[in-house]
C-alpha positions as a Markdown table, in Angstrom:
| # | Residue | x | y | z |
|---|---|---|---|---|
| 1 | Leu | -5.6 | 0.6 | -23.6 |
| 2 | Thr | -3.9 | 0.9 | -20.1 |
| 3 | Val | -5.4 | 4.4 | -19.7 |
| 4 | Val | -8.9 | 3.2 | -20.7 |
| 5 | Leu | -8.7 | 0.3 | -18.3 |
| 6 | Leu | -7.6 | 2.5 | -15.5 |
| 7 | Val | -10.5 | 5.0 | -16.1 |
| 8 | Ala | -13.1 | 2.2 | -16.3 |
| 9 | Leu | -11.7 | 0.6 | -12.9 |
| 10 | Thr | -11.9 | 4.1 | -11.4 |
| 11 | Leu | -15.5 | 4.5 | -12.4 |
| 12 | Val | -16.6 | 1.2 | -11.4 |
| 13 | Leu | -14.8 | 1.4 | -8.0 |
| 14 | Gly | -16.0 | 5.0 | -7.5 |
| 15 | Val | -19.7 | 4.0 | -7.8 |
| 16 | Asp | -19.4 | 1.1 | -5.2 |
| 17 | Ala | -17.2 | 2.8 | -2.8 |
| 18 | Ala | -18.7 | 4.6 | 0.2 |
| 19 | Lys | -17.2 | 8.0 | 1.0 |
| 20 | Pro | -15.3 | 8.0 | 4.3 |
| 21 | Glu | -16.8 | 10.3 | 7.0 |
| 22 | Pro | -15.1 | 11.7 | 10.0 |
| 23 | Phe | -15.3 | 9.3 | 13.0 |
| 24 | Tyr | -14.5 | 10.4 | 16.7 |
| 25 | Phe | -15.2 | 9.0 | 20.1 |
| 26 | Glu | -13.6 | 8.9 | 23.5 |
| 27 | Lys | -12.8 | 6.0 | 25.9 |
| 28 | Leu | -13.5 | 7.2 | 29.4 |
| 29 | Pro | -12.2 | 5.4 | 32.5 |
| 30 | Asp | -14.6 | 2.9 | 34.2 |
| 31 | Gly | -18.2 | 4.4 | 34.2 |
| 32 | Gly | -19.6 | 1.2 | 35.5 |
| 33 | Cys | -17.9 | -1.1 | 32.9 |
| 34 | Thr | -16.4 | -4.4 | 34.2 |
| 35 | Asp | -13.5 | -3.6 | 31.9 |
| 36 | Ile | -11.7 | -0.2 | 32.1 |
| 37 | Phe | -13.3 | 1.9 | 29.4 |
| 38 | Met | -16.7 | 3.3 | 28.5 |
| 39 | Ile | -17.6 | 5.2 | 25.2 |
| 40 | Gln | -18.6 | 8.8 | 24.8 |
| 41 | Ala | -19.5 | 9.4 | 21.2 |
| 42 | Ser | -21.1 | 12.2 | 19.2 |
| 43 | Asp | -23.5 | 12.0 | 16.2 |
| 44 | Pro | -24.0 | 9.8 | 14.4 |
| 45 | Phe | -22.7 | 7.3 | 17.1 |
| 46 | Thr | -24.6 | 8.4 | 20.2 |
| 47 | Ala | -26.1 | 4.9 | 20.4 |
| 48 | Leu | -22.6 | 3.9 | 21.5 |
| 49 | Asn | -22.7 | 6.2 | 24.6 |
| 50 | Gly | -22.2 | 4.4 | 27.9 |
| 51 | Leu | -21.3 | 1.2 | 26.2 |
| 52 | Cys | -18.3 | -0.8 | 27.4 |
| 53 | Ile | -15.3 | -1.9 | 25.4 |
| 54 | Asp | -14.6 | -5.5 | 26.0 |
| 55 | Tyr | -10.9 | -6.4 | 25.7 |
| 56 | Leu | -10.7 | -9.9 | 24.3 |
| 57 | Gly | -7.0 | -10.2 | 24.3 |
| 58 | Pro | -4.4 | -11.2 | 23.7 |
| 59 | Val | -3.0 | -8.2 | 25.6 |
| 60 | Val | 0.6 | -7.8 | 25.1 |
| 61 | Lys | 2.4 | -5.4 | 27.5 |
| 62 | Ile | 6.0 | -4.8 | 28.0 |
| 63 | Pro | 6.5 | -3.9 | 31.5 |
| 64 | Pro | 7.5 | -2.0 | 33.5 |
| 65 | Glu | 6.9 | 1.0 | 31.3 |
| 66 | Arg | 3.9 | -0.5 | 29.6 |
| 67 | Leu | 5.3 | 0.7 | 26.3 |
| 68 | Phe | 3.0 | -1.3 | 24.2 |
| 69 | Val | -0.6 | -2.5 | 24.5 |
| 70 | Ser | -2.3 | -4.5 | 21.8 |
| 71 | Ser | -5.8 | -6.2 | 22.1 |
| 72 | Asn | -8.6 | -7.4 | 20.1 |
| 73 | Val | -11.8 | -5.6 | 21.1 |
| 74 | Leu | -15.7 | -6.0 | 21.1 |
| 75 | Ile | -18.3 | -3.3 | 21.5 |
| 76 | Glu | -21.8 | -4.8 | 22.0 |
| 77 | Val | -24.8 | -2.5 | 21.4 |
| 78 | Asp | -27.5 | -5.2 | 22.0 |
| 79 | Glu | -27.6 | -9.0 | 21.5 |
| 80 | Asn | -27.9 | -8.5 | 17.6 |
| 81 | Thr | -25.6 | -5.5 | 17.0 |
| 82 | Ser | -21.9 | -5.3 | 17.7 |
| 83 | Ile | -18.5 | -4.1 | 16.2 |
| 84 | Ser | -15.1 | -5.8 | 16.7 |
| 85 | Gly | -11.6 | -4.5 | 16.1 |
| 86 | His | -8.1 | -4.1 | 17.3 |
| 87 | Phe | -6.4 | -1.4 | 19.3 |
| 88 | Val | -2.5 | -0.8 | 19.4 |
| 89 | Phe | -1.2 | 1.7 | 21.8 |
| 90 | Asn | 2.4 | 2.9 | 22.6 |
| 91 | Gly | 2.6 | 4.1 | 26.2 |
| 92 | Arg | 5.9 | 5.9 | 25.5 |
| 93 | Thr | 4.6 | 8.1 | 22.6 |
| 94 | Met | 0.9 | 8.0 | 24.0 |
| 95 | Glu | -0.2 | 7.4 | 20.5 |
| 96 | Gly | -1.7 | 4.3 | 18.7 |
| 97 | Met | -4.0 | 3.0 | 16.0 |
| 98 | Phe | -7.2 | 1.3 | 15.9 |
| 99 | Thr | -9.4 | -0.5 | 13.3 |
| 100 | Leu | -13.1 | -1.4 | 13.9 |
| 101 | Gly | -15.3 | -3.5 | 11.6 |
| 102 | His | -17.1 | -6.8 | 11.3 |
| 103 | Gly | -20.3 | -5.0 | 12.4 |
| 104 | Thr | -23.4 | -7.0 | 12.9 |
| 105 | Gly | -27.1 | -6.0 | 13.0 |
| 106 | Asp | -27.5 | -2.1 | 12.5 |
| 107 | Leu | -23.8 | -1.9 | 12.1 |
| 108 | Glu | -23.4 | -4.4 | 9.4 |
| 109 | Gly | -20.7 | -3.2 | 6.9 |
| 110 | Phe | -19.3 | -0.7 | 9.3 |
| 111 | His | -15.5 | 0.0 | 8.8 |
| 112 | Ala | -13.4 | 2.6 | 10.9 |
| 113 | Val | -9.7 | 3.3 | 11.0 |
| 114 | Gly | -7.7 | 6.0 | 12.6 |
| 115 | Lys | -5.4 | 7.1 | 15.4 |
| 116 | Met | -5.5 | 6.9 | 19.2 |
| 117 | Thr | -4.4 | 9.7 | 21.4 |
| 118 | Asn | -4.3 | 10.3 | 25.1 |
| 119 | Pro | -5.4 | 14.0 | 25.6 |
| 120 | Ser | -5.5 | 13.7 | 29.5 |
| 121 | Gly | -5.4 | 11.3 | 32.3 |
| 122 | Met | -7.2 | 8.1 | 31.4 |
| 123 | Val | -9.2 | 9.5 | 28.5 |
| 124 | Phe | -8.3 | 8.2 | 25.2 |
| 125 | Ala | -9.5 | 9.7 | 21.9 |
| 126 | Leu | -10.2 | 7.7 | 18.8 |
| 127 | Glu | -10.2 | 9.8 | 15.6 |
| 128 | Gly | -10.4 | 8.8 | 12.0 |
| 129 | Thr | -12.8 | 7.9 | 9.2 |
| 130 | Tyr | -15.6 | 5.4 | 8.8 |
| 131 | His | -17.8 | 4.1 | 6.0 |
| 132 | Phe | -20.3 | 1.4 | 5.5 |
| 133 | Ala | -19.7 | -1.1 | 2.7 |
| 134 | Pro | -20.4 | -4.8 | 2.2 |
| 135 | Tyr | -17.8 | -7.2 | 3.5 |
| 136 | Glu | -15.9 | -9.1 | 1.0 |
């Protein structure tokens, strides 16, 4: 009975679950943004290019080494379309994690999660997976 139940759950969940796809974009310094970073993305996210990442806080920093930065973020495509999420970055290891979701408009149902790295200077790379699924 347990095996039958597990197989049934797997089949049901498998039908509803969206297959995660690769996700990558870079946060570039300034670029005309009032905050620090601008987005440079490739397909299928080129609509995000040139958009600013608004850091909503709270920003937690541990001076003087700035070992840890954490902030809620918002990316607004237009007045009807946005994504919000959270960035956590460790300045000592130069690595971190991100989650993006709570999409509205054309990005409704958007979910992304992955790692942040600092390949050079003030450029930060966000790489992981994304999918579209209804919010629960």
